[in-house]
C-alpha positions, 0 to 999 in steps of 0.5 A, a space after each residue: 419514484 413513478 418516473 425515475 432518471 436514468 444515469 450515473 449523474 442523476 443517481 450518484 449517491 444510491 451509485 456510491 452506496 451501492 459502491 460502498 457495499 460491493 466493496 464490503 462484499 469483496 472483503 469478505 472474499 479477501 478475507 481467506 484470499 491469503 492464509 486459507 492455504 496456509 491453514 489447511 497446511 499448518 493445521 489440517 496437515 493438508 499439503 496436497 493440491 487438490 485438498 488445499 483447492 477444495 474449498 475453491 471447489 465449493 465456493 465456485 460451484 454454490 456461486 455459480 448455481 446462487 447467481 443463476 437464481 438470483 438472476 431468476 429471482 430478482 424481478 419476483 423477489 426484490 433486488 434489496 431483499 435478495 441483498 438483505 439475505 446475502 448479508 444475513 448469510 455472511 455473518 458466521 462465515 468469519 466466526 465458523 473460519 475462526 473457529 473452524 474444529 476440521 477442514 469440514 467446518 472450512 468447507 461448510 464456511 465456504 459454502 455460505 460465503 459463496 451463497 453470500 457472494 452469489 446473492 450479494 454480488 450479483 445483486 449490486 451488479 444489476 442494481 448498478 446497471 438499472 441505476 446508470 442506463 444503456 450509456 455508461 455501463 462500462 464505467 459503472 461496472 468498472 467502478 463495481 469491480 474497482 470497488 470489489 477487487 480494490 478490498 478483496 486486495 486491502 483484505 487479502 493484505 491485511 488478513 496476510 499482515 496479522 496473520 504474519 504478526 499474530 498467526 492464522 488464527 483467530 485475529 485475521 478474522 476478526 476483519 470479517 465480523 466488522 466487514 459482514 455487520 457493516 455490510 448488513 447494517 448499510 443495506 437495511 438503512 440505506 440501499 433502495 431498491 432499483 425496480 423503478 428504473 428497470 420500469 423506465 428502461 422498458 418503455 424505451 429498449 429496441 434490444 430485441 428479447 431473447 428466445 431461450 435466455 439461458 441457451 442463448 447466453 451460454 451457447 446459440 447467441 454469438 456475442 453472449 456465449 463468446 463473453 460467457 466462455 470468456 468468463 469461464 475461463 477468466 475465473 478458471 485462471 483465478 481459481 488457480 492463482 487463488 489456490 496455488 499461488 500461495 503455494 509455489 510462494 511458499 514452496 519457493 521459501 516466500 515469508 507470509 508477510 510477502 505471499 500476502 502482498 505479492 497475493 494482493 497485487 494481482 486484485 489491487 491492479 485489478 481492481 484499480 485499473 478498472 476505473 479506466 478499463 470500463 470506461 474504455 468499454 464504454 468507448 471501444 469494441 468491446 470484443 477487442 477489449 476482451 481478446 487482448 485482456 485474455 491474451 495478456 491473461 495467458 502471456 503473465 501465466 507462461 511468465 509465471 512458470 519463470 519466475 523467482 524472485 519477489 520482483 518477477 512474481 510481483 509483476 506476474 500479479 502486476 501483468 495478470 490483474 491488468 488483463 483481468 481488468 480489461 476484461 471483467 467489466 467488459 464482461 457485464 456491459 457486453 452482456 447488458 448491451 445485447 439483453 432486453 431489460 426484461 431478460 437481462 437478470 436472468 442472462 447476467 444470472 446465466 452469464 456468472 453461473 458459468 462464469 463462476 463455475 470456473 473457479 471449481 473447474 480451475 481448482 478441480 483441474 489445478 489440483 488435478 494436474 498439480 498432484 499428478 504432473 506438478 504446478 508448473 505444468 498446472 499453469 501451463 495447462 491454464 495459460 493455454 486454455 485461456 490463450 484458447 478462449 482470446 482465439 474463440 473471442 476472435 473468430 466468434 465475436 462481433 463488435 457493437 456500435 462504439 463511440 469516442 467521448 464526444 459521441 463520434 462512431 469509431 468502429 466500423 461494426 457488424 451488428 451481432 445476430 443469433 
């Protein structure tokens, strides 16, 4: 494989395999999305918002740090090797959640889960980008995130249903055992490394090298830093919804089966919509998709404060999911568009470090404001931060060239300057 060809069609079997693997990765997150707050309340008497959200803080910090080192190690260790390590670390997670005698075990399980997610999700993202080349990255990331977050939704629904029928432990976590074993076996037996595709792209890439990958991605490069701050705020509000939405619904008297459905609508719409929004990132100006996506998220969060009925919460979850779908594949496509193949793993690692640190920041902010002022006030504050992020994109980011399905330029854009 000395002269591999880049492109989605040219690498379709391996690409589909990586989509399936990423669905397994997403399923591991869905495992605890619906029922972990209920376990905290029922079995460990942890009713305060800050306590319930503690597992998200740990998960976010660990995943963020792992993302950074995954990006730095990808070219040295090999992406397939990192993916295998990620699955090995996932194996004990469902068992620890199933039999945890104290909340510290739940926290420890989320340390392993955060490392697994940082290694596995980041690696599948990089490998798909390596395979498809520059023209179809948005669509590729849409398929990647579609698979991952649809799996989050399906497993969140299934665990909620199983918990409603048989209790919150141990039966819902049997699903996780199956997912972890399937992910590991599939990766070892079928996944191929993509280092040859990277070398092929290096030979013709015209994107200038970054002077300092972490600093440029974080604050110096206008486009990269705009994407990075939006990624952090996006996951900040996702961390809030992950930890607080089940609590809000429980306080309002919803049954655990209904909580499972509403909690699943958000990642479900998020996942499915990316089949469409990912392709839009290849066609339209990425700045516009990011701006309108963050605005839509802010509107949904404000509406959550006033929701009362089942259908109102279901609608809010759907709108929030679509707003997130507009930005998620666009984040990754934008970082890839603005980086040389040599810098790309490190830049993606830096972006994903800040983005997933948003989980921890969101959980801490949500817990603090909830305990101090109340749940509605926490939601409003996060909504305002999301609105501010959209404004930042509007004034700081510039478009790159965008084309229609037929290759015609449709945006008059200003080239990015560092």
